[in-house]
N, C-alpha and C positions, 0 to 999 in steps of 0.2 A: 894552938891556933883553932879558932872556931871552925867546925866542919864546913859551914856555908861559905865562909871566906876562903877556906882551903881549896874547895873544889874550883872556884873561879880563879883564884891565884895560880893554882897548878895548871889549869887549862891555858891561861894567858901565857904562863912561862913556857909551856910546851910549844905553843904557837909561835912565840918569839924565837924559839930555838929551831924553827923550821920543820917541826913535826907535822905531818899531814893532819887535816882537821879531824878526820874520823878517829885516828889514833890518839889525838889530843883529847877528844871527848871521852874515849874509852879509858885512857890512862888516868885522867883526872878523877873519873868515877871510881876506878879501881883503887886509887890512893885513899879515897874516903871510905870505901868498903873495907879495906884492910885496916885502916885506922880506927874504924868503929867496931872492929871485931866481928863483922858480919861474915856469914859463910861465903866462900868464893864461888860456890855453885850458883849464887844469885846472878853473878855476872853472866855466866853462860846461859842460864835460864831466860833472863830478860832479853839477851841478844837473839837467842833462837826464837823466842815467842814473837818478837817484833817482825821477824822475817817469815814466820808461819802465817802469812796474810794473803788471802786471795786477792784483795784489793790491789796490792803492790804489783801483781802480775800485769796490771795495765801499763805500768811504766815501760817495760821492754817492748810491749806490743805497739804502743804509740810511737816510741823511738823508731821501731822497725818500719812503720808505715811511711814515715818521712824519708828514711833511707832508701826504701824500696821505690818510692816515687822518683827519687833522683836516679837510682840505679837503672830503672826501667825506662827512663826518659819521659815519664808521664808528666813531670813538672814542666817540661818544655811546652806542653799543650796549654797549660795554664798561662804561661808567658805569652804565647801566641794570642790567646783570648784577651788578655789584659792589654796587649799592644794594639789590638784592633779597636779598643774602646775610646781612645783619646784623639785619634786623628791628628790634624795639623794644629795642635795647641802647643804653646811655649812650654818647654820642659817635659814633653810627652813621655820620654823614656824614663825620666826620674819618677813621674807619676805611676808609670807601669811598675817600677820597682816597688813602690808602696802597695799598690793593689795586689801584686803577686805575693807580697808578704802576708797580706790579709787573707788571700785565697789559700796559701800554703798553711797558714795558721789553723784554718779550719780542717786540715787534713792530718796534721802531725801533732803539734803541741811542743815542738822543739825549736827554739830560736837559733840554736847552733846549726841544726840541719838546714834551716832556711838560709842563713848567711853563708854557710860553706857550699851549699848546693847552688842556689839561685845567684848568690853574690859572685861566685866564680864566673858566671855568665854575664851578669848585668854590669858589674863594675868595669870590666874591660870594654864592653860594648858602649857604655856611657863615655869612657875616655876616648874611644875611637871616634865617637860622634862629636867630640869637642867640648864635653863638660869638664870643668876643673876636677882634678883628681880628688882634692879635699872634699868637694861637694859630693862626688860619686860615692866616696867612702862613707861620708856622714849620713847621707840619705839611706844607704844600705844598712848601716849599723843601727840607725834609729828605727827604721821600719821593722827590723828583725825582732824588736822587743814585743811587737804585737803577737808573736807566736806564743808567748806565755799567757796572754790574756784571752784571746778568742778561743773558744773551746774547739778541740780538747786541749788541755794544758797539763804538762807533766808536773809542774809546780802544784797545781790544784789537786792532782791525784795524790801526791805526797802529803799535802796539807790535810786533805780529807781523811787519808789513812791514819796519819799520826794524831790528828785532832778530833777524830770521830765526827766529821762533818760530811753531810751528803755531797758526794762528788757530782751527782747529777745537778743538784741545786747550784753548786759552785760553777759548773760549766755554763748553765743558763745565765747566772748572774754576771759572768764575764763577757757575755755577748755584746751588750750595749756599751760598756766601757771600752771594749776592744774596737768597736765601730767608731766611737768618738775619737779615740787615738788616731785611727786610720784617716778619718775625714779631716781632722785638724791638721794632720801631717800633709794631706793633699792640698789643703788651702794654703798652708805655709810654703809648701813646695812651689805652688803656682806664683805666690808673691816673690819668692827668691828667684824664680826662673825669669819672670818679667823684669825684675830689677837687674839681674845679671845678664840678660840677653842670651839665655841658654837656647840650644837648638830646638827647632820645631819637629813634630813628627810627620809621618806620611799623611796625605789627605784622607779624611774619613770616608769609608765606603761601607754602606750597609751590607752589601753582599759579602765583603771580607769579614765583617763582624759576625754575620750569620754563619759563615763557614767555620770561623774560629770557635764560635759557641758550640756548633755541632761536634767539632773535633775535641773540644775540651769539656763537654758537659758531663761525661761519664765519671771523671775523677771526683766530682763533687757529690757523687753518690756515697762516698766515704763519710762525708759530714752528715748526710741524711741518715745513714746507718747508725752512726754514733749518737747523735742528738735525738733523732726520732725513736731509736730503740730504747734509749734510757728514759725519755719522757713518757713514751708509751708503755713503759713497764715490761717491755718484751725481754730485755736482758739488763744485766748490771754493767757498770762502766768497764769492768775487766772483760766481760763477755763481748761487749761492743768493740773493744780494742782488738780482741782476737778475730772477730768477724771482719773488722776493717782490714786486717792483715790478709786474710783469705780473699777479700774483695779486691785488694790491690794486686795480689798475685794473679787472680783471674783476669783482671784488667790488663795486666802486662802480657798475659797469654793471648788475650783477644787482640791487642795491638801488635802482636808479633815481636815484642821487645823483651820477652822472658829469656834471659841468658843466664846460664848456670854460674859463671864466674862472678858477675856483678851482684847476683842475688846472694851468693854465699858471702861476698864481701859485705853486703848490707847486714846479714845476720851476724857476722863477726863484729861489725861496728856497733850494733845494738848491744851485743854482749859486753864489749869493752866499755861502753858508756854505763852499762847497768852495774858492773862490779863495784866501782867506787861509790855509786849511789846507794846500793844495798849495804855496803860496809858502813857508810855514814848513818843509814837508818838504824842498823843494829847497835852501833856504839852510841848513837844519840838516844836510843831507847833506854839504854843502861844509865846514861847521864840524866835523863828525865826522871827515871825511877829514883835515883839518888836524891834529886831535888825534891821529889815528893816525900821521900823518907825524912828529909830535913825540914819539911813543912814550908818550903820556900813559896810554892804557889798559894798556899793558904794565907801566909803572911802578906803576900802582895795583894791578894784579894781583900784582906781586912784593911790594909793601908788605903786602898782605893775607896773602899766603903766609908772609912772614917773621913777621908778628904771630900767625898761627895762632889767630884768635878762634873762638868758637863760632858755627856757622851761624845759630843763632837770634839771637844778638846782632848779627851782620852784617845780617840781614834787618830787625831792629828799627831799626838805624841807617838803612837804606835807607828804611824807612817814615817815620821822623822827618824825613829829608832831604826827602822828597816832600810831607810835611805843610807844611813851611816853603816849599818852592818853589812848590807848588800854590796857596798863598795869594796869591802875587804874579804868577804867570804862568798862561797857559792850559795845560790838560793836554797838548795836542799838542806845544806848544813845550817843555814840561818833559820829556816823553819824549825828544824829539829831542836836546835839549841834554845830558841826563845819562845817557842809555842807553849811550853809548860808555864811560862811566866805571863805571856800575853793573854792567853785564854781566860784565866781567872780575873785578870784586870778588866777585860772586856765584859765578862759576865757581871762583875760588880758594878760596872757602869751602865748595864742594861743594853749593851750593844748586841745586835744580831750577829751570830758567829759566821754566817755566810757572808755578810757584809764585811766583817773583819778579814775573813779569808781572802776575798777578792782584792781588798786594799793591800793586804800583805803581799800577795802574788804580783799585783801591778807594780808596787814599789820595788820589789826585788828584781823585777825585769830591768830596772834602771842599772842595777849592778852589772848587767851584761855589757854596758857601754861606758862604764866608769872605771878607770884604773884605781888600784892595782889589779883588781880581778878582771873586769872588762873583757871577757872571753870573745864576745861578738865583735867588739871594737878591735881587738888584736887581729882576728881573722880578716876582717874587712880591710884594715890598714895593710896587712901583708899582701892581700890580693891586689890592692890599689897601689902598692909600691911606695907608701909614704910612712913616715914615722908615727908611732902611737901618739906622741905629743901633738903633732899637727892634726891628727885625726880627732883627738879629744877636743881641741880648740874649736874645730869645725862642727862637732856634734853638740856643743854646749847649748846653742839656741834650741835645738831639738829636745834636749833634756828639760829645759825650762818649759817648753810647750807641754811635754809629758807630765811634768809636775803640776801644771795648771789644771789639766784634766783630772789628775789624781785627786787634787784638792776638791774639785767640783764633785767627784764621786763620794768624797768624805762628807761634804756639807749637804749634799742632796742624796740621801740613801735610796730614794726611789729609782734613781738612775741604775742602781745595781740590783735592787730587790724586786723591781716590777715584774720581770719575766718569771723568776722562780716562784713568786707568790701567785702568779696567774696560772702557770703550767704544772708546778709540782708543790702545791701548798702543803701536802702531807709531809714534805721534808723540811718545812720551815718551822720556826719557833711559833708555837700556837696553832700549827697546821694540823 
């Protein structure tokens, strides 16, 4: 059997047998390495080299920031601030749910931390206020996807590390698309709430908003530290993530919510999330090296060059590819498996790699709310006490809305590239 066919067939067979993604990647690569008579030391060397990366240290730190925010009760201050914004509008608490996801996204970069932390508070609160369970679950799951887009983003850290793309540029490029997703969800939420006669919020009071802003302003210093530090050239994305952890711990101490037990639990949670991610990166790196050895990326690049398609059509194809892939696999695994194929394709079409990276990460965010992977949908459905099937039906209109914004960002590249070209042109193509 041709080695190129063998590596994909063996990976598919291992996945069908229920082998974890990371082990399926490593196992299929190992089969080709042995079959080609290559030294087994290549497997170990490539795996180790992929993990010997300063950039990847940002992943556990960003995870830890979100977990610490929840453990120290700091995220509750953001909830108070968002609640004071809408006043006596129809569906106010549902809108608060979306805004909190946007605010939390600017602190963590983990959609799972958002839906598990804030969802456990907001879904029961919405149900108590009289919102339908299906709606409460749908709006929570849908808004959690923003965490992957608004900087910082763990998907973007992995994409930048694996694909050698500026993480700072990716972060800035995700800001406008993330805001568009959030605003479009707010508009759609207002429409559904008026049509469904959802509960109204408390009367708006400027004093309450000012007090909530005063109590909740300090947590947003994390976003300033991360984005400002990277754009200003003060430190790298990894250093920014580490500083953000220190800032969060100091904030918890300042608020008097620094407790040893919850803090240690947050560190433990970050480590548990990190292990599978790094194993996937290591095995995916070996898999990518074997693809390069078999000349697969070069063949794909040549194929796209010969076809000479429109850059927009190529990017739409990439988007559709990751819609399908993200439905069945985790975002990190999808990036690692397909990036060696997608990047040469994008380069042959003349696409900006930052633009491609943001579209890929945006599209993979949908996988968090689509079964069979759908981790955020599963968590939200469990909190809301409904079946995953009912939750998925309720979230379908929100998925359609997300895809509409995704296509807009494909067709109009300036929506994605305006900020990085303005603020970090040195990290952009031709900069």
